[in-house]
N, C-alpha and C positions, 0 to 999 in steps of 0.2 A: 263565668261559669253558670250563670243563671239558666242557660238553655239546658243544662243537665240537672237542674233542680237541686243543685248543691250550692249553698251560699258561698260567694267569693270570700266573704269575711271568715266563715268557718274553714274554708279550704286554706286560707292564709295562716290561720291558727294551727292547723294540722301541719303545714309545711314548717312552721317555726317550732313545732314540738310542744305547743301550749294546749293542744286539744287532741283527743283521739278520734279517729273516724270510725263510724260504725260499718259493719259488713254491708248493710243495706246501701249506704252511701258509696262504698267502694264499688259495688255492683252498678249503681247508677252512673258513676263517673266513668267506669270502664265502658259501659254501653255508649255513653256520649262520645268517648274518645275512640270508639270502635276497636277496643283492645280486649284481650282475654283478661279477666280480673287478676289472674296469677301474675301478669306482667307488672301490676301495680304493687305487689308485695314481694316480688322476687328479691332474694338476698336479705330479707329482714331476719333479725335474730330475736329469739325469745329472751326477754329480760327476766332473770330469776332473782328472787329476793333472798 
């Protein structure tokens, strides 16, 4: 994932739920994958405390 300037370590932590991804990195990742950023967050639910 380095070609998208998002650390593969950080991305792995996001996938495992150990780290949150910033909006900035969502945009960079979507650009690298040639996707609309909304595709990366589709179906996510807001967690309420």
